[in-house]
N, C-alpha and C positions, 0 to 999 in steps of 0.2 A: 908785463904789458908788451906793447909793440916796440920794435927796434928803431922806428922812425916816426915822423909826424903822422897823426891821425887826421885824415881829410874828410871822413864821412862817418856818420852814426845814424842808427835807426832803432827805435824800440820795437820789440816783438808785439804783435797784435794784443796779446794778453798782458803786456807790460811786465812780464816776469824776467825778461832778458834784454840786453842791449847788444846790438851788432855794431862793430867798428871796422872800418877799412883804412888801410895805412899805406904810406909810401914805402913800407917794407915789403910790399906786394902780397900781403896777407889780409885775411878777415879774421876777426875773433868774435866769439859769442860769449858774453859775460852774463853770469847769473847775478841778479840784483838782490843783494841781501839787505841793503840799507834804504833808508828814506832820508830825504833832505832834512837837515836840522833847521832850527829857527833862523840861523844865519845863512842858510843856503848850502852849507857844507855837508857832505855825507856823514852820517853817524857811524858808519862802518864801511869796510872795503868790500868790493865785489870780487867774485871768483871767475877766472877764465875757464869756461866749460870746454871749449875746443878752438883750434886754429884751422882755418881753411886755406889751403895752398892751391894755386893753379894759374893765377895770372902771371904774365911774363914781365909786367911793369907795374907802376904805381896803381893802387886801387883808389879811385877818385869818388865813387858813389856806391851806395848800398841801399837796399830796401827789402822789406819782407812782403810777401803776398798777404792779402787781407786774412786768409785762412791760416797763415803761419806755416803752410806746407813747403814754401819755396823761399829762398833768398836769391836776390838778383844783385849783381855787382857790375859796375862799369870801370874800365881801366884805361890807362894811357896806352896799353897794348892794342887799343881800338876794339876790344872784345867785350861782349856782354855775356856773363857767365851765370847760369842757373845752378843752384846748389840745393841739396837736400839737407836741411839743418839737423835732421835726426841722425845722420851718419857722417856728416861733414864732407860728403863726396860731391865733386862736380858732376852734374847730371848732363848738361849739354851747353855748348857755347855757340853764340850767334855772332856773325860778322856782317857788317854792312856800312859801318862808318869808315871814313877815310882819315879820321883823326881821333884823338882821345875821346872816350865816352865820359863826359863830365858829370852828367846827372842821369838818374833813373827814378821813375815814379810808377807805382802800381795803381791801376784803376780800382776804386773801392768795391765795385760790384761786378764788373765784367772781367773776363779773363784777358785783360789787355795791360800793357805797360808801355811807357814812353821813355825815350832816351834823348838826351841832348849831347851834342858833340862839338868839338873844335872845328869840325868841317862845315860849320854854319848851318847845320840841319838838325831838326827834331824829327824823330821817327816814332810811329806807333806800331807796336808789335802785338800779335796774339799768341797766347800760350794755351789755347783751347784744347789742343790735342794731347796734352800731358796726362 
């Protein structure tokens, strides 16, 4: 697993994997093998498919695009990173906040996403040109 606290999680759109972001500065994609048992505990363990490295500080927020083609993460390093989940590579990085990026959310139908930051601002971004 991660080497420090997990601060953010998101299911893939198809529900087959879980994305986690941690204070260890990484993201991990987990293949979900199990289903919750009657007591809510997993019936079996999940497998880490890949680890994504690129942030310079804590990963505080994660999200999948609705089509599953992109992962977006926000960090204490004030950056928003786009990743390709198929090869675990960072695609591009956006800067614009003056403090930690605490939350990210993808729009369900439009090529837009929003970020919230410790700089007391929420921003809406377009990823239409990808």
